[in-house]
C-alpha positions in Angstrom: 88.8 107.0 86.7 91.3 109.5 85.5 95.0 109.1 85.6 98.2 111.1 85.2 101.3 109.1 84.4 104.8 110.5 84.7 107.9 108.7 83.6 111.4 109.7 84.8 114.9 108.4 85.4 116.2 108.4 88.9 118.2 106.2 91.2 115.5 104.2 93.1 117.4 104.5 96.4 117.0 108.3 96.1 113.4 108.3 94.9 112.1 111.8 95.5 110.4 112.7 92.2 107.1 110.8 92.8 106.6 112.6 96.2 107.5 116.0 94.7 105.0 115.5 92.0 102.4 114.5 94.5 103.1 117.6 96.5 102.7 119.8 93.5 99.5 118.3 92.3 98.0 118.4 95.8 99.0 122.1 96.1 97.0 122.7 92.9 93.9 121.2 94.4 94.1 117.8 92.8 93.5 114.9 95.2 94.7 111.5 93.9 93.0 108.4 95.5 95.9 106.1 94.5 99.6 106.7 93.7 101.4 103.8 92.2 105.2 103.9 91.5 107.0 101.3 89.4 110.7 101.0 88.9 112.3 99.1 86.0 115.7 98.2 87.3 117.3 97.1 84.0 116.9 100.6 82.5 116.6 102.7 85.6 113.2 104.2 84.7 110.4 104.9 87.1 106.7 105.4 86.3 104.4 107.1 88.7 100.6 106.8 88.2 98.4 109.3 90.0 94.8 108.0 89.9 91.7 110.2 90.5 88.0 109.8 91.0 85.7 110.2 88.1 84.6 113.8 87.8 88.0 115.2 88.7 89.0 117.9 86.3 92.6 117.4 85.3 94.6 120.2 83.7 95.6 120.1 80.0 98.9 118.4 79.3 100.7 121.7 78.6 99.5 123.2 81.9 100.5 120.0 83.7 104.0 120.2 82.2 104.3 123.8 83.3 103.1 122.8 86.8 106.0 120.2 86.9 108.6 122.7 85.8 111.9 122.0 87.5 111.3 118.3 87.8 113.3 116.2 85.3 110.7 113.8 83.7 110.8 112.1 80.4 107.1 112.0 79.7 103.7 112.9 81.1 100.4 111.6 79.9 96.8 112.2 81.0 94.2 109.4 80.7 90.4 109.4 81.1 89.6 105.8 81.9 86.0 104.7 81.6 84.9 102.1 84.0 83.4 99.0 82.5 80.0 98.0 83.9 78.4 94.6 83.3 
C-alpha cells in the first residue's frame, strides 16, 4: 500500500483540514481507500493518513506540497509500504 501522511494543528472541534485535503487529492485523481485521522489532545496536533492501493502513482513531495497550498500543515510525508507475504 501507499500512504500520504499530513500533520497539522487545529482545534479538534473544528476539524476541517482532513476533509479539505481529501477533497484536493480526489480532485487530482487520487482515490484513497482509507482515511485515518488521529488527534493528540495534549499537544493539539492531528495526523491524517490517506492510504491508497498498490499501483497508485502518488505525486512527488514537492508537488503534493504545492497541491496543498493554502492549507496550514506542519509536515507531509509519502510512504510506499510493501505488504508482507508469508
